[in-house]
C-alpha positions as CSV (number, residue, x, y, z in Angstrom):
1,M,9.4,-12.3,-33.2
2,N,9.1,-8.7,-32.2
3,V,8.3,-8.8,-28.5
4,L,6.2,-5.6,-28.8
5,R,3.7,-7.5,-31.1
6,R,2.9,-9.8,-28.2
7,L,1.4,-6.9,-26.2
8,P,-1.4,-5.4,-28.4
9,L,-2.4,-2.9,-25.7
10,L,1.1,-1.5,-25.3
11,L,0.8,2.3,-25.1
12,V,3.7,4.6,-25.4
13,L,3.0,8.3,-24.7
14,L,4.9,11.4,-23.9
15,S,3.6,13.7,-21.2
16,A,2.7,17.3,-21.8
17,A,5.8,18.3,-19.8
18,G,8.2,17.5,-22.6
19,S,9.7,14.9,-24.8
20,S,13.0,13.1,-25.0
21,D,14.6,16.5,-25.0
22,A,13.0,17.6,-21.7
23,A,15.2,19.3,-19.2
24,G,14.6,16.7,-16.5
25,I,14.9,12.9,-16.6
26,H,13.0,10.2,-18.5
27,I,10.7,8.1,-16.4
28,G,8.7,5.1,-17.5
29,V,5.3,4.7,-16.0
30,V,3.9,1.1,-16.2
31,A,0.2,0.9,-15.4
32,P,-2.9,-0.9,-16.8
33,Q,-4.5,1.0,-19.6
34,G,-7.6,-1.3,-19.9
35,G,-9.4,-4.3,-18.4
36,N,-10.4,-4.8,-14.8
37,F,-7.5,-2.7,-13.4
38,A,-7.9,0.3,-15.8
39,T,-9.2,2.6,-13.0
40,L,-6.2,1.8,-10.8
41,G,-3.9,2.3,-13.8
42,A,-5.5,5.7,-14.5
43,E,-4.7,6.7,-10.9
44,I,-1.1,5.7,-11.2
45,T,-0.7,7.5,-14.6
46,T,-2.5,10.6,-13.3
47,G,-0.4,11.0,-10.2
48,A,2.9,10.3,-12.0
49,N,2.2,12.6,-14.9
50,F,1.1,15.4,-12.6
51,E,4.4,15.3,-10.7
52,M,6.5,14.9,-13.8
53,Q,4.9,17.9,-15.4
54,A,5.9,19.9,-12.3
55,Q,9.4,18.5,-12.5
56,K,9.7,18.9,-16.3
57,D,10.5,15.3,-16.6
58,A,9.7,13.2,-19.7
59,A,7.3,10.3,-19.4
60,T,6.8,7.1,-21.3
61,V,3.5,5.4,-20.3
62,I,3.3,1.6,-21.0
63,D,0.5,-0.8,-20.4
64,D,0.7,-3.2,-17.5
65,P,-1.1,-6.3,-18.7
66,C,-0.5,-8.3,-15.5
67,T,1.1,-11.2,-17.2
68,E,4.7,-12.5,-17.3
69,D,4.9,-12.3,-21.1
70,G,3.5,-8.8,-20.9
71,G,6.2,-7.9,-18.4
72,Q,8.9,-8.9,-20.8
73,A,7.3,-6.8,-23.5
74,A,7.0,-3.9,-21.1
75,A,10.7,-4.2,-20.2
76,Q,11.7,-4.2,-23.9
77,A,9.6,-1.1,-24.5
78,L,11.1,0.7,-21.5
79,I,14.6,-0.1,-22.8
80,A,13.7,1.0,-26.3
81,A,12.4,4.3,-24.9
82,K,15.7,4.8,-23.0
83,V,14.0,5.5,-19.7
84,Q,16.2,6.0,-16.6
85,V,13.8,4.8,-14.0
86,A,10.5,2.9,-14.1
87,I,7.6,3.4,-11.7
88,G,4.1,2.0,-11.2
89,F,3.8,-1.8,-11.8
90,L,0.5,-2.9,-10.3
91,C,1.0,-6.6,-10.7
92,T,3.5,-9.2,-9.5
93,E,3.4,-11.1,-12.8
94,T,4.5,-8.1,-14.8
95,L,7.4,-7.5,-12.5
96,E,8.5,-11.1,-12.6
97,G,8.7,-10.9,-16.4
98,A,10.3,-7.4,-16.5
99,L,12.9,-7.4,-13.8
100,P,15.6,-9.7,-15.3
101,R,15.8,-7.5,-18.5
102,L,15.6,-4.2,-16.5
103,K,18.5,-5.4,-14.4
104,D,20.6,-6.0,-17.5
105,A,19.6,-2.5,-18.8
106,G,20.4,-0.8,-15.4
107,I,16.8,0.5,-15.0
108,P,15.6,0.5,-11.4
109,V,11.9,0.1,-10.6
110,I,9.7,1.6,-7.9
111,T,6.4,-0.3,-7.5
112,V,3.5,1.4,-5.7
113,S,1.4,-1.6,-4.9
114,V,3.1,-5.1,-5.1
115,R,3.5,-6.6,-1.6
116,S,4.7,-10.2,-2.3
117,R,7.3,-11.4,0.1
118,I,8.4,-14.2,-2.2
119,L,9.0,-11.7,-5.0
120,M,11.3,-9.6,-2.8
121,E,13.2,-12.7,-1.8
122,D,13.8,-13.3,-5.5
123,V,14.8,-9.6,-5.9
124,L,17.5,-9.8,-3.3
125,K,18.7,-13.3,-4.5
126,N,19.0,-12.2,-8.1
127,G,20.1,-8.6,-7.6
128,W,17.0,-7.2,-9.3
129,P,16.6,-3.4,-9.0
130,L,13.1,-3.3,-7.4
131,F,12.1,-1.0,-4.6
132,R,8.7,-0.7,-3.3
133,L,6.5,2.0,-1.7
134,A,3.9,-0.6,-0.8
135,P,4.4,-2.1,2.7
136,V,5.8,-5.6,3.1
137,D,3.0,-8.1,3.6
138,S,3.9,-8.7,7.2
139,A,3.8,-4.9,8.1
140,E,0.1,-5.0,9.0
141,A,0.5,-7.7,11.6
142,S,3.7,-6.1,12.9
143,M,1.9,-2.7,13.6
144,A,-1.1,-4.5,15.1
145,I,1.3,-6.4,17.5
146,D,3.1,-3.3,18.5
147,T,-0.2,-1.4,19.1
148,I,-1.8,-4.2,21.2
149,L,1.4,-4.5,23.3
150,K,1.4,-0.7,23.8
151,Y,-2.3,-0.1,24.6
152,W,-3.9,-3.5,25.5
153,A,-1.3,-5.4,27.5
154,S,-3.2,-4.9,30.7
155,E,-6.7,-5.5,29.3
156,P,-8.6,-8.7,28.8
157,M,-8.3,-9.2,25.0
158,A,-9.9,-11.4,22.4
159,L,-8.7,-12.4,18.9
160,I,-11.3,-13.5,16.3
161,D,-11.1,-14.1,12.6
162,D,-13.5,-14.7,9.7
163,G,-11.9,-18.0,8.5
164,T,-10.5,-16.5,5.3
165,I,-6.8,-17.0,4.5
166,H,-5.9,-13.4,5.2
167,G,-8.0,-13.1,8.4
168,R,-6.7,-16.4,9.8
169,E,-3.0,-15.6,9.0
170,L,-3.2,-12.1,10.3
171,V,-4.7,-13.2,13.6
172,G,-2.4,-16.2,13.8
173,A,0.7,-14.0,13.4
174,I,-0.6,-11.6,16.1
175,R,-1.5,-14.4,18.5
176,S,1.9,-16.1,18.2
177,A,3.8,-12.9,18.7
178,L,1.7,-11.9,21.7
179,E,2.1,-15.3,23.4
180,E,5.8,-15.1,23.0
181,K,5.6,-11.9,25.1
182,G,3.5,-13.7,27.7
183,L,0.2,-12.0,26.6
184,K,-2.5,-14.6,26.1
185,P,-6.0,-13.7,24.8
186,V,-9.0,-14.6,27.1
187,F,-11.0,-15.7,24.0
188,T,-10.2,-16.8,20.5
189,D,-12.7,-17.9,17.8
190,T,-13.4,-18.1,14.1
191,Y,-16.8,-16.5,13.4
192,R,-19.1,-16.9,10.5
193,P,-18.8,-13.9,8.2
194,G,-21.5,-12.0,6.3
195,Q,-24.2,-12.5,9.0
196,D,-27.0,-10.0,9.6
197,Q,-26.4,-10.2,13.3
198,Q,-23.6,-11.4,15.7
199,I,-25.4,-11.2,19.1
200,A,-24.3,-14.7,20.1
201,L,-20.7,-13.8,19.4
202,V,-20.7,-10.6,21.5
203,R,-22.4,-12.5,24.3
204,R,-19.7,-15.1,24.3
205,L,-17.1,-12.3,24.3
206,K,-18.8,-10.8,27.4
207,K,-18.9,-14.2,29.1
208,A,-15.1,-14.6,28.5
209,G,-14.5,-11.2,30.1
210,A,-13.1,-9.6,26.9
211,T,-13.1,-5.8,26.7
212,R,-10.7,-5.4,23.7
213,V,-11.2,-7.4,20.5
214,F,-9.0,-7.6,17.4
215,V,-11.0,-8.8,14.4
216,G,-9.4,-10.3,11.4
217,G,-12.3,-9.8,9.0
218,D,-14.1,-7.4,6.8
219,R,-15.4,-3.9,7.7
220,S,-19.0,-5.0,7.3
221,D,-18.6,-7.8,9.9
222,V,-16.9,-5.4,12.3
223,A,-19.7,-3.0,11.9
224,V,-22.3,-5.6,12.8
225,I,-20.3,-6.8,15.8
226,A,-20.0,-3.2,17.0
227,R,-23.7,-2.5,16.5
228,D,-24.8,-5.7,18.3
229,A,-22.4,-5.1,21.2
230,K,-23.9,-1.6,21.7
231,S,-27.4,-3.0,21.5
232,E,-26.5,-5.6,24.2
233,N,-24.9,-2.9,26.3
234,I,-21.6,-4.8,26.1
235,P,-18.6,-2.4,26.2
236,L,-16.1,-3.6,23.6
237,T,-13.2,-1.8,21.9
238,L,-12.9,-3.3,18.4
239,M,-9.9,-3.1,16.2
240,G,-9.6,-4.4,12.6
241,G,-6.9,-4.5,10.0
242,D,-6.5,-2.8,6.6
243,A,-9.7,-4.4,5.3
244,M,-11.5,-1.7,7.3
245,R,-10.7,0.7,4.5
246,A,-13.8,-0.2,2.6
247,A,-17.3,1.2,1.9
248,D,-19.3,2.1,5.0
249,Q,-22.2,-0.2,4.2
250,P,-24.6,-1.8,4.6
251,V,-24.2,-1.2,8.4
252,P,-22.6,2.1,9.3
253,L,-19.4,1.8,11.4
254,L,-19.8,3.3,14.9
255,N,-17.5,6.0,16.2
256,G,-14.6,4.6,18.2
257,V,-14.0,1.5,16.1
258,Q,-10.2,1.3,15.4
259,A,-8.2,0.0,12.5
260,I,-4.6,-0.8,11.8
261,A,-4.5,0.6,8.3
262,L,-2.7,2.8,5.8
263,P,-3.8,6.4,6.2
264,E,-5.6,8.4,3.7
265,Y,-2.6,10.0,2.1
266,A,-4.4,13.2,1.2
267,T,-5.0,13.9,4.9
268,L,-1.3,13.8,5.8
269,P,0.4,17.2,6.5
270,A,3.2,16.4,4.0
271,A,0.6,15.9,1.3
272,Q,-1.2,19.2,1.5
273,P,0.8,21.2,-1.1
274,T,0.5,18.5,-3.7
275,A,-3.1,17.6,-2.8
276,Q,-4.2,21.3,-3.1
277,A,-2.4,21.7,-6.4
278,M,-4.0,18.6,-7.7
279,R,-7.5,19.8,-6.7
280,A,-6.8,23.1,-8.3
281,S,-6.2,21.2,-11.5
282,G,-9.4,19.2,-11.1
283,I,-7.7,16.0,-9.7
284,E,-9.0,14.4,-6.6
285,P,-5.9,12.9,-4.9
286,D,-7.2,9.5,-3.9
287,G,-6.2,5.9,-4.5
288,Y,-2.8,5.5,-6.0
289,I,-2.6,9.1,-7.2
290,L,-0.4,10.4,-4.4
291,P,1.8,7.3,-4.1
292,A,2.4,7.5,-7.8
293,A,3.3,11.2,-7.5
294,A,5.7,10.3,-4.7
295,A,7.3,7.6,-6.8
296,A,7.9,10.1,-9.6
297,Q,9.5,12.5,-7.0
298,I,11.8,9.7,-5.7
299,A,12.8,8.7,-9.3
300,S,13.6,12.3,-10.2
301,Q,15.6,13.1,-7.0
302,A,17.5,9.8,-7.2
303,A,18.4,10.2,-10.9
304,E,19.5,13.8,-10.5
305,S,21.7,12.9,-7.5
306,A,23.1,9.9,-9.3
307,K,24.0,12.1,-12.3
308,S,25.8,14.6,-10.1
309,E,27.8,11.9,-8.3
310,N,28.3,9.7,-11.4
311,K,26.7,6.7,-9.7
312,P,24.0,4.2,-10.7
313,I,20.5,5.4,-9.9
314,A,19.8,2.1,-7.9
315,D,22.7,3.0,-5.6
316,K,21.1,6.3,-4.7
317,L,17.8,4.7,-3.9
318,V,19.3,2.9,-1.0
319,A,19.5,4.7,2.4
320,T,18.6,8.1,0.9
321,T,15.7,10.0,2.5
322,F,13.5,11.5,-0.2
323,Q,11.0,14.2,0.5
324,T,7.7,13.3,-1.2
325,A,4.0,14.0,-1.4
326,I,3.4,11.3,1.2
327,G,6.2,12.3,3.6
328,P,9.8,11.3,3.9
329,I,10.6,8.0,2.3
330,T,13.7,5.8,2.8
331,F,14.5,2.4,1.4
332,G,16.8,0.1,3.3
333,K,19.3,-2.3,1.9
334,N,16.5,-4.9,1.5
335,H,14.8,-2.4,-0.9
336,E,11.9,-2.1,1.6
337,L,10.5,1.0,3.4
338,T,12.5,1.6,6.6
339,E,9.4,3.0,8.3
340,N,6.1,1.0,8.7
341,P,3.4,3.0,6.9
342,Y,0.5,1.4,8.8
343,R,-1.1,3.6,11.5
344,L,-3.6,3.2,14.4
345,L,-6.7,4.9,13.1
346,E,-10.1,5.5,14.7
347,W,-13.5,6.0,13.0
348,R,-14.9,9.5,13.9
349,D,-17.8,11.1,12.1
350,N,-17.5,9.3,8.7
351,A,-13.8,9.1,8.4
352,F,-10.8,7.3,9.9
353,V,-8.5,9.7,11.7
354,P,-5.3,9.1,13.7
355,A,-6.3,7.6,17.0
356,A,-5.6,9.7,20.1
357,A,-3.7,7.9,22.9
358,A,-6.5,8.9,25.2
359,S,-9.0,6.8,23.2
360,N,-7.1,3.6,24.0
């Protein structure tokens, strides 16, 4: 059975930059073309194609159906198109189906979103050529731990979570690491999320003497806690995780609330040339657009370097620093980012900005 027939939404396109005869390299872009993830897929495709047009690289765009069978079909399509590197890949399931075949074909992959620790364990065990721009799933807790140790070690601190798997695991990892360093919170609790008010919680925090609170929960809950602490005249410095990057509603977030989160890439100094060029072309560089552009830059630089040195592209992806639209990027021998991309941010006037040390 022809494997391509098993993927009816398979889409193979060539970018306006060129065809198989383009001066640059041939990059496969695997991204959802329909369904619930179509918007995210459009971001990946837009960012990648924008950069590949600038680099005069050829692009083959293939649907990411987020299924293991679809991953096998996508791999077959990439091999048939004779791409040199594949980027994108929104879903773990697609990667699990695609990677064994892409390994045999010598086609390395750069994912912009998949964070699964288990998948990367399989990657290293099986020698699959996957590299990821997305942070490892423990990076959020790691940055929170480092930040708390740096700024809150001498302050009475509380750790609270909303009872969800992510919130509980995030706070649990932070608590264990801090207690190993001899730093014990004065208050821990699991609060009830989605409430209109949290006055009882902030009063309990005051009674415990806490002045710094890490919240493993949604932005909306943190906004309610901040509002109620202010109304009760209880001075609390609140910090949340990456879930803070959400819509500022229904309760607006107060200035000074902090977050351990990925930065808005378009605000980074390294991103300004690409962001300005995108806006001049009518593209707003949000979501996965800049990371996808960065993945295309890495793919192109690695392929050109591999060609000049007569080496496999995957070899050049390890321990090489690439200059990209989101800053310098280096993958370690474990195929992960060598630098933690999470940052300490602070809400100021309707936007998260890098937190000044003085605010801590």
